[in-house]
C-alpha positions as protocol buffer text, in pm:
chain_id: "A"
residue {
  index: 1
  type: UNK
  ca { x: 8385 y: 9220 z: 11891 }
}
residue {
  index: 2
  type: UNK
  ca { x: 8317 y: 9122 z: 11532 }
}
residue {
  index: 3
  type: UNK
  ca { x: 8593 y: 8999 z: 11306 }
}
residue {
  index: 4
  type: UNK
  ca { x: 8859 y: 9255 z: 11212 }
}
residue {
  index: 5
  type: UNK
  ca { x: 9024 y: 9216 z: 10874 }
}
residue {
  index: 6
  type: UNK
  ca { x: 9345 y: 9400 z: 10783 }
}
residue {
  index: 7
  type: UNK
  ca { x: 9532 y: 9428 z: 10456 }
}
residue {
  index: 8
  type: UNK
  ca { x: 9900 y: 9532 z: 10458 }
}
residue {
  index: 9
  type: UNK
  ca { x: 10063 y: 9688 z: 10151 }
}
residue {
  index: 10
  type: UNK
  ca { x: 10439 y: 9722 z: 10133 }
}
residue {
  index: 11
  type: UNK
  ca { x: 10745 y: 9629 z: 9935 }
}
residue {
  index: 12
  type: UNK
  ca { x: 10970 y: 9329 z: 9985 }
}
residue {
  index: 13
  type: UNK
  ca { x: 11217 y: 9393 z: 10266 }
}
residue {
  index: 14
  type: UNK
  ca { x: 11006 y: 9647 z: 10457 }
}
residue {
  index: 15
  type: UNK
  ca { x: 10849 y: 9396 z: 10693 }
}
residue {
  index: 16
  type: UNK
  ca { x: 10485 y: 9405 z: 10576 }
}
residue {
  index: 17
  type: UNK
  ca { x: 10448 y: 9028 z: 10611 }
}
residue {
  index: 18
  type: UNK
  ca { x: 10607 y: 9031 z: 10955 }
}
residue {
  index: 19
  type: UNK
  ca { x: 10385 y: 9326 z: 11057 }
}
residue {
  index: 20
  type: UNK
  ca { x: 10077 y: 9120 z: 10968 }
}
residue {
  index: 21
  type: UNK
  ca { x: 10209 y: 8834 z: 11184 }
}
residue {
  index: 22
  type: UNK
  ca { x: 10291 y: 9075 z: 11469 }
}
residue {
  index: 23
  type: UNK
  ca { x: 9933 y: 9206 z: 11467 }
}
residue {
  index: 24
  type: UNK
  ca { x: 9806 y: 8847 z: 11479 }
}
residue {
  index: 25
  type: UNK
  ca { x: 10036 y: 8776 z: 11775 }
}
residue {
  index: 26
  type: UNK
  ca { x: 9919 y: 9089 z: 11961 }
}
residue {
  index: 27
  type: UNK
  ca { x: 9555 y: 8990 z: 11911 }
}
residue {
  index: 28
  type: UNK
  ca { x: 9631 y: 8631 z: 12019 }
}
residue {
  index: 29
  type: UNK
  ca { x: 9792 y: 8763 z: 12339 }
}
residue {
  index: 30
  type: UNK
  ca { x: 9449 y: 8910 z: 12418 }
}
residue {
  index: 31
  type: UNK
  ca { x: 9271 y: 8578 z: 12363 }
}
residue {
  index: 32
  type: UNK
  ca { x: 9155 y: 8640 z: 12006 }
}
residue {
  index: 33
  type: UNK
  ca { x: 9147 y: 8378 z: 11735 }
}
residue {
  index: 34
  type: UNK
  ca { x: 9378 y: 8482 z: 11451 }
}
residue {
  index: 35
  type: UNK
  ca { x: 9481 y: 8407 z: 11096 }
}
residue {
  index: 36
  type: UNK
  ca { x: 9759 y: 8574 z: 10897 }
}
residue {
  index: 37
  type: UNK
  ca { x: 9926 y: 8504 z: 10563 }
}
residue {
  index: 38
  type: UNK
  ca { x: 10109 y: 8682 z: 10279 }
}
residue {
  index: 39
  type: UNK
  ca { x: 10051 y: 8705 z: 9905 }
}
residue {
  index: 40
  type: UNK
  ca { x: 10364 y: 8744 z: 9696 }
}
residue {
  index: 41
  type: UNK
  ca { x: 10409 y: 8840 z: 9336 }
}
residue {
  index: 42
  type: UNK
  ca { x: 10776 y: 8839 z: 9246 }
}
residue {
  index: 43
  type: UNK
  ca { x: 10958 y: 8739 z: 9562 }
}
residue {
  index: 44
  type: UNK
  ca { x: 11237 y: 8992 z: 9573 }
}
residue {
  index: 45
  type: UNK
  ca { x: 11332 y: 9304 z: 9759 }
}
residue {
  index: 46
  type: UNK
  ca { x: 11143 y: 9614 z: 9649 }
}
residue {
  index: 47
  type: UNK
  ca { x: 10853 y: 9436 z: 9477 }
}
residue {
  index: 48
  type: UNK
  ca { x: 10497 y: 9497 z: 9603 }
}
residue {
  index: 49
  type: UNK
  ca { x: 10380 y: 9263 z: 9878 }
}
residue {
  index: 50
  type: UNK
  ca { x: 10035 y: 9223 z: 10029 }
}
residue {
  index: 51
  type: UNK
  ca { x: 9971 y: 9046 z: 10360 }
}
residue {
  index: 52
  type: UNK
  ca { x: 9649 y: 8976 z: 10546 }
}
residue {
  index: 53
  type: UNK
  ca { x: 9543 y: 8935 z: 10909 }
}
residue {
  index: 54
  type: UNK
  ca { x: 9207 y: 8845 z: 11060 }
}
residue {
  index: 55
  type: UNK
  ca { x: 9120 y: 8829 z: 11427 }
}
residue {
  index: 56
  type: UNK
  ca { x: 8798 y: 8766 z: 11616 }
}
residue {
  index: 57
  type: UNK
  ca { x: 8656 y: 8629 z: 11939 }
}
residue {
  index: 58
  type: UNK
  ca { x: 8532 y: 8331 z: 11735 }
}
residue {
  index: 59
  type: UNK
  ca { x: 8748 y: 8079 z: 11545 }
}
residue {
  index: 60
  type: UNK
  ca { x: 8873 y: 8202 z: 11207 }
}
residue {
  index: 61
  type: UNK
  ca { x: 8750 y: 7968 z: 10935 }
}
residue {
  index: 62
  type: UNK
  ca { x: 8792 y: 8200 z: 10636 }
}
residue {
  index: 63
  type: UNK
  ca { x: 9125 y: 8134 z: 10462 }
}
residue {
  index: 64
  type: UNK
  ca { x: 9088 y: 8357 z: 10156 }
}
residue {
  index: 65
  type: UNK
  ca { x: 9248 y: 8690 z: 10078 }
}
residue {
  index: 66
  type: UNK
  ca { x: 9081 y: 8988 z: 10241 }
}
residue {
  index: 67
  type: UNK
  ca { x: 8865 y: 9169 z: 9990 }
}
residue {
  index: 68
  type: UNK
  ca { x: 8670 y: 9390 z: 10233 }
}
residue {
  index: 69
  type: UNK
  ca { x: 8917 y: 9507 z: 10497 }
}
residue {
  index: 70
  type: UNK
  ca { x: 8834 y: 9707 z: 10808 }
}
residue {
  index: 71
  type: UNK
  ca { x: 9183 y: 9852 z: 10787 }
}
residue {
  index: 72
  type: UNK
  ca { x: 9450 y: 9913 z: 10524 }
}
residue {
  index: 73
  type: UNK
  ca { x: 9808 y: 9948 z: 10648 }
}
residue {
  index: 74
  type: UNK
  ca { x: 10043 y: 10114 z: 10399 }
}
residue {
  index: 75
  type: UNK
  ca { x: 10408 y: 10045 z: 10480 }
}
residue {
  index: 76
  type: UNK
  ca { x: 10546 y: 10220 z: 10170 }
}
residue {
  index: 77
  type: UNK
  ca { x: 10390 y: 10563 z: 10109 }
}
residue {
  index: 78
  type: UNK
  ca { x: 10461 y: 10539 z: 9734 }
}
residue {
  index: 79
  type: UNK
  ca { x: 10188 y: 10274 z: 9723 }
}
residue {
  index: 80
  type: UNK
  ca { x: 9925 y: 10528 z: 9837 }
}
residue {
  index: 81
  type: UNK
  ca { x: 9862 y: 10610 z: 9470 }
}
residue {
  index: 82
  type: UNK
  ca { x: 9767 y: 10254 z: 9372 }
}
residue {
  index: 83
  type: UNK
  ca { x: 9427 y: 10267 z: 9203 }
}
residue {
  index: 84
  type: UNK
  ca { x: 9296 y: 9963 z: 9392 }
}
residue {
  index: 85
  type: UNK
  ca { x: 9450 y: 10034 z: 9734 }
}
residue {
  index: 86
  type: UNK
  ca { x: 9116 y: 10108 z: 9901 }
}
residue {
  index: 87
  type: UNK
  ca { x: 8907 y: 9856 z: 9708 }
}
residue {
  index: 88
  type: UNK
  ca { x: 8652 y: 9696 z: 9936 }
}
residue {
  index: 89
  type: UNK
  ca { x: 8731 y: 9912 z: 10241 }
}
residue {
  index: 90
  type: UNK
  ca { x: 8434 y: 9877 z: 10473 }
}
residue {
  index: 91
  type: UNK
  ca { x: 8238 y: 10184 z: 10582 }
}
residue {
  index: 92
  type: UNK
  ca { x: 8408 y: 10321 z: 10893 }
}
residue {
  index: 93
  type: UNK
  ca { x: 8740 y: 10198 z: 10754 }
}
residue {
  index: 94
  type: UNK
  ca { x: 9083 y: 10274 z: 10895 }
}
residue {
  index: 95
  type: UNK
  ca { x: 9408 y: 10367 z: 10720 }
}
residue {
  index: 96
  type: UNK
  ca { x: 9745 y: 10338 z: 10894 }
}
residue {
  index: 97
  type: UNK
  ca { x: 10002 y: 10516 z: 10680 }
}
residue {
  index: 98
  type: UNK
  ca { x: 10379 y: 10552 z: 10694 }
}
residue {
  index: 99
  type: UNK
  ca { x: 10424 y: 10911 z: 10578 }
}
residue {
  index: 100
  type: UNK
  ca { x: 10605 y: 11233 z: 10658 }
}
residue {
  index: 101
  type: UNK
  ca { x: 10286 y: 11439 z: 10626 }
}
residue {
  index: 102
  type: UNK
  ca { x: 9921 y: 11401 z: 10727 }
}
residue {
  index: 103
  type: UNK
  ca { x: 9664 y: 11344 z: 10456 }
}
residue {
  index: 104
  type: UNK
  ca { x: 9540 y: 11666 z: 10293 }
}
residue {
  index: 105
  type: UNK
  ca { x: 9214 y: 11506 z: 10186 }
}
residue {
  index: 106
  type: UNK
  ca { x: 9012 y: 11193 z: 10239 }
}
residue {
  index: 107
  type: UNK
  ca { x: 9135 y: 10939 z: 9982 }
}
residue {
  index: 108
  type: UNK
  ca { x: 8830 y: 10710 z: 10004 }
}
residue {
  index: 109
  type: UNK
  ca { x: 8464 y: 10770 z: 10092 }
}
residue {
  index: 110
  type: UNK
  ca { x: 8457 y: 10477 z: 10337 }
}
residue {
  index: 111
  type: UNK
  ca { x: 8761 y: 10600 z: 10530 }
}
residue {
  index: 112
  type: UNK
  ca { x: 8663 y: 10722 z: 10876 }
}
residue {
  index: 113
  type: UNK
  ca { x: 8992 y: 10722 z: 11062 }
}
residue {
  index: 114
  type: UNK
  ca { x: 9352 y: 10756 z: 10955 }
}
residue {
  index: 115
  type: UNK
  ca { x: 9667 y: 10723 z: 11159 }
}
residue {
  index: 116
  type: UNK
  ca { x: 9977 y: 10873 z: 11002 }
}
residue {
  index: 117
  type: UNK
  ca { x: 10323 y: 10822 z: 11146 }
}
residue {
  index: 118
  type: UNK
  ca { x: 10670 y: 10877 z: 11006 }
}
residue {
  index: 119
  type: UNK
  ca { x: 10762 y: 10515 z: 11068 }
}
residue {
  index: 120
  type: UNK
  ca { x: 11059 y: 10531 z: 10831 }
}
residue {
  index: 121
  type: UNK
  ca { x: 11225 y: 10807 z: 11033 }
}
residue {
  index: 122
  type: UNK
  ca { x: 11154 y: 10623 z: 11358 }
}
residue {
  index: 123
  type: UNK
  ca { x: 11297 y: 10297 z: 11221 }
}
residue {
  index: 124
  type: UNK
  ca { x: 11614 y: 10463 z: 11092 }
}
residue {
  index: 125
  type: UNK
  ca { x: 11665 y: 10636 z: 11428 }
}
residue {
  index: 126
  type: UNK
  ca { x: 11591 y: 10328 z: 11641 }
}
residue {
  index: 127
  type: UNK
  ca { x: 11700 y: 10034 z: 11427 }
}
residue {
  index: 128
  type: UNK
  ca { x: 11942 y: 10198 z: 11187 }
}
residue {
  index: 129
  type: UNK
  ca { x: 11753 y: 10068 z: 10881 }
}
residue {
  index: 130
  type: UNK
  ca { x: 11431 y: 10147 z: 10694 }
}
residue {
  index: 131
  type: UNK
  ca { x: 11220 y: 9868 z: 10839 }
}
residue {
  index: 132
  type: UNK
  ca { x: 10911 y: 10057 z: 10960 }
}
residue {
  index: 133
  type: UNK
  ca { x: 10686 y: 9763 z: 11045 }
}
residue {
  index: 134
  type: UNK
  ca { x: 10697 y: 9767 z: 11426 }
}
residue {
  index: 135
  type: UNK
  ca { x: 10636 y: 10144 z: 11440 }
}
residue {
  index: 136
  type: UNK
  ca { x: 10327 y: 10091 z: 11224 }
}
residue {
  index: 137
  type: UNK
  ca { x: 10200 y: 9809 z: 11446 }
}
residue {
  index: 138
  type: UNK
  ca { x: 10237 y: 10042 z: 11746 }
}
residue {
  index: 139
  type: UNK
  ca { x: 10053 y: 10317 z: 11554 }
}
residue {
  index: 140
  type: UNK
  ca { x: 9774 y: 10072 z: 11468 }
}
residue {
  index: 141
  type: UNK
  ca { x: 9729 y: 9982 z: 11836 }
}
residue {
  index: 142
  type: UNK
  ca { x: 9711 y: 10351 z: 11933 }
}
residue {
  index: 143
  type: UNK
  ca { x: 9478 y: 10462 z: 11653 }
}
residue {
  index: 144
  type: UNK
  ca { x: 9225 y: 10178 z: 11679 }
}
residue {
  index: 145
  type: UNK
  ca { x: 9242 y: 10041 z: 12034 }
}
residue {
  index: 146
  type: UNK
  ca { x: 9183 y: 9693 z: 11888 }
}
residue {
  index: 147
  type: UNK
  ca { x: 9469 y: 9561 z: 12105 }
}
residue {
  index: 148
  type: UNK
  ca { x: 9707 y: 9713 z: 12356 }
}
residue {
  index: 149
  type: UNK
  ca { x: 10066 y: 9826 z: 12322 }
}
residue {
  index: 150
  type: UNK
  ca { x: 10159 y: 9576 z: 12594 }
}
residue {
  index: 151
  type: UNK
  ca { x: 10024 y: 9294 z: 12372 }
}
residue {
  index: 152
  type: UNK
  ca { x: 10226 y: 9427 z: 12078 }
}
residue {
  index: 153
  type: UNK
  ca { x: 10545 y: 9437 z: 12286 }
}
residue {
  index: 154
  type: UNK
  ca { x: 10485 y: 9090 z: 12426 }
}
residue {
  index: 155
  type: UNK
  ca { x: 10418 y: 8957 z: 12075 }
}
residue {
  index: 156
  type: UNK
  ca { x: 10749 y: 9093 z: 11945 }
}
residue {
  index: 157
  type: UNK
  ca { x: 10929 y: 8832 z: 12156 }
}
residue {
  index: 158
  type: UNK
  ca { x: 10798 y: 8564 z: 11918 }
}
residue {
  index: 159
  type: UNK
  ca { x: 10998 y: 8710 z: 11629 }
}
residue {
  index: 160
  type: UNK
  ca { x: 11294 y: 8899 z: 11772 }
}
residue {
  index: 161
  type: UNK
  ca { x: 11551 y: 8868 z: 12047 }
}
residue {
  index: 162
  type: UNK
  ca { x: 11843 y: 9049 z: 12202 }
}
residue {
  index: 163
  type: UNK
  ca { x: 11942 y: 9388 z: 12069 }
}
residue {
  index: 164
  type: UNK
  ca { x: 11697 y: 9371 z: 11775 }
}
residue {
  index: 165
  type: UNK
  ca { x: 11410 y: 9306 z: 12017 }
}
residue {
  index: 166
  type: UNK
  ca { x: 11505 y: 9607 z: 12227 }
}
residue {
  index: 167
  type: UNK
  ca { x: 11534 y: 9832 z: 11920 }
}
residue {
  index: 168
  type: UNK
  ca { x: 11197 y: 9717 z: 11790 }
}
residue {
  index: 169
  type: UNK
  ca { x: 11032 y: 9767 z: 12128 }
}
residue {
  index: 170
  type: UNK
  ca { x: 11147 y: 10130 z: 12112 }
}
residue {
  index: 171
  type: UNK
  ca { x: 11026 y: 10145 z: 11752 }
}
residue {
  index: 172
  type: UNK
  ca { x: 10676 y: 10019 z: 11846 }
}
residue {
  index: 173
  type: UNK
  ca { x: 10654 y: 10249 z: 12149 }
}
residue {
  index: 174
  type: UNK
  ca { x: 10741 y: 10552 z: 11935 }
}
residue {
  index: 175
  type: UNK
  ca { x: 10491 y: 10453 z: 11665 }
}
residue {
  index: 176
  type: UNK
  ca { x: 10228 y: 10429 z: 11936 }
}
residue {
  index: 177
  type: UNK
  ca { x: 10320 y: 10769 z: 12082 }
}
residue {
  index: 178
  type: UNK
  ca { x: 10383 y: 10960 z: 11761 }
}
residue {
  index: 179
  type: UNK
  ca { x: 10089 y: 10858 z: 11541 }
}
residue {
  index: 180
  type: UNK
  ca { x: 9869 y: 11149 z: 11429 }
}
residue {
  index: 181
  type: UNK
  ca { x: 9506 y: 11040 z: 11417 }
}
residue {
  index: 182
  type: UNK
  ca { x: 9257 y: 11213 z: 11186 }
}
residue {
  index: 183
  type: UNK
  ca { x: 8886 y: 11142 z: 11172 }
}
residue {
  index: 184
  type: UNK
  ca { x: 8689 y: 11190 z: 10853 }
}
residue {
  index: 185
  type: UNK
  ca { x: 8314 y: 11249 z: 10832 }
}
């Protein structure tokens, strides 16, 4: 496998940074080398946040932001209209989107696969709050096959415990099961 680079777009408080770390943990559980870090603007709830994750079979030496992602994960669907959201997306790129509806049209020429899941609804039903990150990580695993759901669930134990762990396990399982995958040609 060649390096996979993911860029997460969300708003403060939605768990985009934690989602990036959870993906890194899932990949690490499968023996991959990983790197993950956030980029903050104003550090407060509701402000745009970008986080990055890389994983590969080889050691990760690159420490810069990800300018040419294989995948863009959009935690907040209002960010879908950002003019630079798909900048640098590699040909054959993937979009994982938290949305109530599938995409009506291909938003970027390099987009080949999209996975859409109503992660907000799932999170409210399972957790009781709009924190859709674990449902999106489950959806990412299902849509791409880059790591397994079992690795996602095992990785959650690094960040959560008790009742919150159980709720987020259900959240990730539902994201995995409920994602609608579209291919674009």
